[in-house]
N, C-alpha and C positions, 0 to 999 in steps of 0.2 A: 350214193356214190361218194359223197364227201367223206363219210365215215370210213369207207374203204381206203381212200387216199391217205388218210391220217395214219392208219394202222400199218400200211405197207411202207411208210416212209422210214428209211434207215436212220438210226441214231448215230451221231458222230461224237467222238470224244470218249473220255474215260469217266467212270463213276468216281465218286469221292472215296469209296472203299478201295478201289483199285489203286488210286493214287496214294492212299495211306499205307497200303501194303508195300508198294514199291519204295516209298520213302523210308519205311522202317527197315526193309532189307538193305538198302544203301547205308543206313545208319549203322546196322550191325556189321556190315563188311568194313566200314570205316573204322570202327572201334577195334577190329581185329588187325587191320593193316597198319595203322599209325604207330603202334608200339614196335612192330617189326621194322618199320622204316627208320625209326630213331636209332635202333640198334645197328642197322646197316650203315648209317651215317657215322656213328661212333667208331665202328670198326674201320671204316674208310679213312677216318682221320688218324687213327692209330697206325694204319698201314702207310699212310702218307708220311707220318713222322719217321717211321722205320726206314722208308726209302730215302728220305732226305738225310737221315743219319748215316745210312750206308754210303751215300754220295759224298758226304763230308769226310767220312772215314777214308774213302778212296783218294780224295783230294789231299788229305793230310799225308797219307802214305806216298803219294806222288811227290809232294813237297819234300818229304824226308829222303826219298830216293834221289832227288835232284839237289840235295844238300841246301835247300832253302830253309828248312826247319831242322834244328839240331836239338839234342837232348837238353842243352842249357836253356832252351826256350820254355821248357816245362818246369824249370826250377820253382816258379811261382805256384805251380800246381795245376793251373789251367791255361788254356790258350783260347782266345776269343775267336769266334767265327768271323768277326769284323776285321781280323788281321789282313793286311794288304797282300800278304803272300798267298793267303787262301782265296781272297776275293778275285784274284786274277784268273782263277780256274773255274769260278762259279759265276754265271751271269746274274742270277738273282739270289740274294742271301735268303734262305728259307727261314720261316718262322714256324714254331710248333703249332699244330692245329688242335691236338687233343688235350694239351696241357698248357698252362700259363708258364711263361719264362722264355729263355733263350737256349739255343744249343751251345754246349760248352765242350771243349776238347781237353781231355786229360790223358796222362800217361801213367799206367800202373805197371811196375816192373818193366817188361818189354812190350806191353800191349798198349795200343791206342784205344781209348774209350770215349764214346760220344754220349753225353748226358744232357738231360733237361733238368736244370736246377737240382743237381746231386742225385738224380735217378738215372741209372745206366739204361740207355736205349739200345746202343749197338756197340760191340757185339754182345749177344747174350747166348746162353746155352741152347735155347730152343731155336735160334736162328741157324746154327750149324746143322741141326737135324733136318731142317726144311730145304736146305740147298743141296 
């Protein structure tokens, strides 16, 4: 009778092999997901910078329409985002996420250009195509 009770007793838990298989599958999935996640965060930072540049562009155009910023303000070549005329329209001065540096406002011919350390962020040729 004692022998019968031992054999009919149900085993609880997982075997070592089952645990190793599950852990290896989780490891394989993690190696596939992590690189994709890093690309997603990089793309999000770039899109954040583009959205901030678009906001700055709109603020500068508003200031120009209200005669707060004139062409003579661009004689030095660039206008800082820390300018008091711009600050009054933006609650928080944005900092670039994808690149090091600061947003810089410049004017070429008749166009306002938003840059991060001499690289044009907004407007660009591909921005017009997506809108």
